[in-house]
N, C-alpha and C positions, 0 to 999 in steps of 0.2 A: 601484443599477446601472440601473434602468429608468427612472428619473427622469433621469438623466444621458444615457441613450441618446435618450429624447423630446426634450428639450432640444436635442441634436445634431442630431437630425432636423430640429427647427424652423429650428435655425440654418442648416442647409443648404438646408432648404425656401426660405427667406426669403433666402438669400445673393444681393447685388446687388440686392436691393430696398429701399425706404424703410424698411422693418421691420427690415433686418439690424443696426443698433446696437443697437436694443432688446433682440434676442434675444442677440447679443454680449455685452451687458453683463450681463446674467442669467447666461448661461454661465460668465463671468470670473469674477464676484463668487462664484458657489458652487464653481466648479472651477478648477485650475490651467489656464492657457491651453494649447492643443498646440502653437501656433507657438513655431519654433526660429530662431535665427539661422543662415544658410547660410554668408553671407559672412564675412571676419574680424572678428573683434573685437578692441577695444582695452583694454576695461573689462569685467570680470567680476565679477559681485556675486550676493548670493543676493535681495537686497531689490529691491523694486520699488514703485510706487507705491500699490497694494493693501495691501502689507504694511506699509509707511510708515505709511499711514491707520489701519489697525487697530492698530498700535502705540500711536498717539495716544488712540486710543478705549479702549484698555487704561488709560491712565495717567487715562483721565476716569472710567471707571467706580467707583472708590472714592467720588468727589466727587459721583456720581450717586446712588449708594445713600444716602450720609450725607445728601444733600439730600432724599432721600424719608422717612427718619427725622426729620430737622429740620423738616420741615412739618408732620408730626404733632406733634411736641414743641413748636412755637412756638404752633400753634393752642390744644393742651392750656394751655398754660403762661399764654396772655392770658387764657382762663377762669379757671383757677384757678393765682394767683401762688404758691401754696406748692410748688408742682412743682420749681421751681427751687433749693427749699433741696437737693435731692439729685438734682442732674443724671444721674449715672449709673445709678440706680436707675429714672428716668422716662424715658429718653431712646429706648435700644434696645427698645421694646416694639411687640407686635403692632399693637396701636389706633395709635401713631404711624406705623408702616410702612402700614398699610391706607391712611391720609390721604393719604401718600405718593404710594402706587399709585395712586389715582383721582384724583389732582391731578397727579403730574409725567409718569406714563406717558401720558396724552394730549398732553401737549406735545411728547413725543418722538413720538408717532406722528404727530402732525400736521406736526411739522417734516421728517421724513424723507418722508412720503408727498406731501406739495406741492414739497417739494424738489426730490424724485427724478423727480417728475411733470412738473416744469417742465423737467429736465434730458432726461428720455427726449423730452419733445415738441420742443426745440432740436435734439436729436441725429437724430431723423427729419426734421425741416423742413432741416436743414442738411447731413445726410449726413454727420456725422462721428461718431465713437466715444464713446461716454457715459464720461468720466473718473470715478475714483473719491475726487475732490477733496471732493464733498459728503458723503462718509462722516463726517469729522471735523466738518465745518460744521452739519449737522444734529443732531450730538450736544452741540455748543457751544450752539447756541440756546437750547435747554429750559433749559440751566444758567445762562443771563445774562439771566434775565427774571424778574419776580415770580410768585409761586406762583398769582396769581390772575388770571394774563394771559387774556383771554378767548381761545378756539381760533381765532375767526373772524378777529380782529385778527392773531393770530400767524400765519395762512394767508397774510392779505394782504401783513403783512411779509416773510415768506419770498419770496413772487413777486415782491416788489419787487427784495429782496436779491439773488437769484439772478439775475434779469434783469439791473438795473442793475449790481449790484457785480460780476458774473462774465461773463454770455454776452454782454452787450455788448463786451466787451473781448477775446472769443474762447474763452472757456472756461476752464477749469483750467490754471494755471500762466501767463496772461496778464492776470489782475485785479490793479490796483493798488492797491485796497483788498480788507482782510479781508472776505470777504462775512458772516460773523456779526458783525461788527461794524457792518456796512453796516445789516443786518436790526435790531439794537438801536438803530441811531441813525434809522431810518425810524420805530420806534415811540416814541421818546423827541420827536421832533420831532411825529410825526402824532397821537398818543394822549399828551400829558403827564402828564395826570391820573393815568393808569394805570401810570406811570412812576417816579413819586414821590409823597412825603407819609407819614402815618404809617399807613395802613390796608392798603396794597397789598401789603405784604411778609409777612402773617400771614393764613393761609387762614380769610377769613370770620367771625373771631370775634365782631366786635361783631353783624353780623345773626343769631347763631345765639344768642348769648345776650339780646339785647335790651337790653343794658347798656353801659356804658362798660367798658374793657378794664380789668383790675387794673395791667396793664403794658401799655404802648402797643408796638402793633406797628412803631413807628418805629424804623429803622436807628439803631447809633451816631452815625453819620456825619449824620443827621440831628438828633441829641440834640446834639451837639457845636454844629450850625450853628445852634441856638436858644440856645446858651448854658448849657444844662442838662448836669447829671451822669448819664451813663449808668447803669443798674442793672447793668451787667456787669462782671465783672473780666477782668482780662488773660488769664487762662486761658480762659475762656470763648470771649474772641476769637481766642485762638491754635486752640483745639481747635474753634471753629464753633458753641458754641450760642448762637447768636444770630440775630435775623432779617436777611434779605437775600435777593438773588437765589438761586435754586434751589442752583445748586453753587458759589459764589463764598465761603461764609461761613468755610470750614476750612483757614486757613493751613496748618496741620500735613500734611491730606492732598494740598493744593496742593504743598508742598515734597517731600513723596514722590513725588507725581508729577513734578516737576521733575527729580528725582534719577534716575528711571526713564527719562526722555526724554534726559538728559544721557548717562546710562549708554550706551543704544541709539544715541547720534551721532545723534537725529533734532532735538532742541532744542538752541539755541545756549545755552552757559553763558555767554558774554560779554554776550549780551542781556539773559539774566535777572539776572547780578549787577550789570551797568550801570543797570538800569532801578530795583532795588532802590536803589542808591548815589545815584542822581538823585533819588529820593524822599526818601532819608534827608537828603540835602544840603538839599533846599528846604525840609524841615520843620525842620531845624537851623536855617536862616535866620529863619525864623518865630518859633521859639523864642526867638531871641535877639533879636529885635525885641520880643516881650512883654516877656522880662526886662529890656531897657532903657528900659520905659514908655513907648515911643513909641507904644501903643496902649493904649486904656483897655479895662476890661472893661463899657463903656458902648457899645462898637462891635460892629457885628453880623459882623465879623470875628474877634472875639477868641475864640469858641470853639475854631474848628479852629485857629488860630494859636498857641492856647496847647496843645493836643494835641501830645504827645511825639512827637518825630519816628519813635521807634521803633513806636509806636502806629498810626501813620500806615501802616505797613508790615503790619499786621496786620488792619486794618480795610476795608471797601468791597471793589472788585473790583481792588484794585493788585496783589495777589500772582498772582490768576487772569489778569489780563490780561497779566502778565511772563512767566508760563510758556508759556500755552496761546494768548496772541493774538499778543503782540508777537514771538514766536520764529517765525510762519510764515514758511516759507522762500521763498515767492512774493513777499510784499508787506516783507518787511523787508530792511535792509541786506545786501550779499553780502559785501563786504571786512570783514577783521578789525577794521581799526580803525575803519570805518564802523559795525559792530555795537556798538562801544564807544559812539561819538558818539549812534546812534539809539537806544538804549537808555536812556542817561543824561536824554537830553532828554525822552525819553517819562515817565521818573519825576519830573523835574523840573517839566515841565508838566503832569502830572496833579495833583500837591498844589497848584501854583497856583490850576488850575480849581476845587479841591475849598474853598481858602480864599476866593476872590473871587466863588464862585458859589453863596451859601448857600442860593437856592432850589433848587439840585438840586447838593447838594455831592457829586458823583463826577464826577469827570472822565478816568477814565482810558481810558473808550473812545474819547472826544474827542481826546484825546494821541496814540491809537494811530494814528487815521484820520489826524489830521493829519501825522504822521512818516510814515505809510504814503506819502504824498504826495511827502515830501520825501525818501524814502530813495535813489531812484535820483540825486538832487543831490548827497547826501551822499558816495554812492559814487563819484560823478564827480570831486568835488575831492580825495578820497582816491586814487585814481588818477591823476589829474593830479599832485598834490602829489608823489607816488610816481615818476612820469616826469620831472619837475624836478630830483629829487634825486638820480636816477639820469644824466641828463644833466650836472649839476654836477661829479659825480664823473669822470665820463668826460671831461669838458672838463679839469679838475685834471691828471688823468693825462697828456694830449695835450699840455697846455701846457709 
């Protein structure tokens, strides 16, 4: 009660000043706003932006916790390959969790501290309220980067993503690009050696042992891109006992998060289903090209083309992107038919980029950013098509 009263006093003290948005944001985040609607309201609902963001964060927490355990497990398994013989016995251990804590939590802290700091600065300078939109972005960013990403590098990327990806468009709800993916794109193009390769996905395994890994830290996509056979089976891929970005490896937990978001009506099931469908169709087409002997094993594209279409759905960041990124209500298509088109093209283009870009065999974030740009165009033609059909029916009746 004392803290609430002190914050309320500060809020009243700085009311009308440039610092007011900062104190309003802190007060609103910790407590329910005391503002009420005095005029007639047409829509009554218990949810607001803060509740919506917190719901998404709750869906992300299992991926975060699993990612912490996986960070430690991949580190120890790279040193001692025999640990992979009994995954369940060697995965949920305190040693694995501790490595996850010292490596993942700093990424989360830097993401939130820098991102919210930029938001507060813009709110104070421009005199607008601080929105809760970065609450989800701040959690997404640490989950879509490699475990050993330097903190200073992440901080620079977050500043770029928040300023260029959101604030220049007017803030939360006005951006045309997903801010988290804008941050990821900046890291990829500015620091490519830290975002790809066969060592960045496992915490410092080679440097700690001084010798080559018993099992490479390369992702499954990297192995397929080199026409090599991964050492992981389908269950490892599905449950997430594989190298990769912090939160994207467990398709099982991602699907649970998808079910939760769909149940709470936060995520669009049309976008999620159509993204998987588009990826499956593109993967199946490539499988048929290989089956028809149109491409030979000597081709650099053979490994990922020959990957089963259903495996494409479980590896890389496809599932994570489909559930948590493509469904962003601000940057995605708004019409129902548009959502089907939007999601299908994301999945379709993602697999295409995977196959034809073996140097960096992951195309999900590029596909989503591309479709973010075209989402308004898709909705425009869907609406115009609906208008034309209505006019046609009207003319038929009046004829």
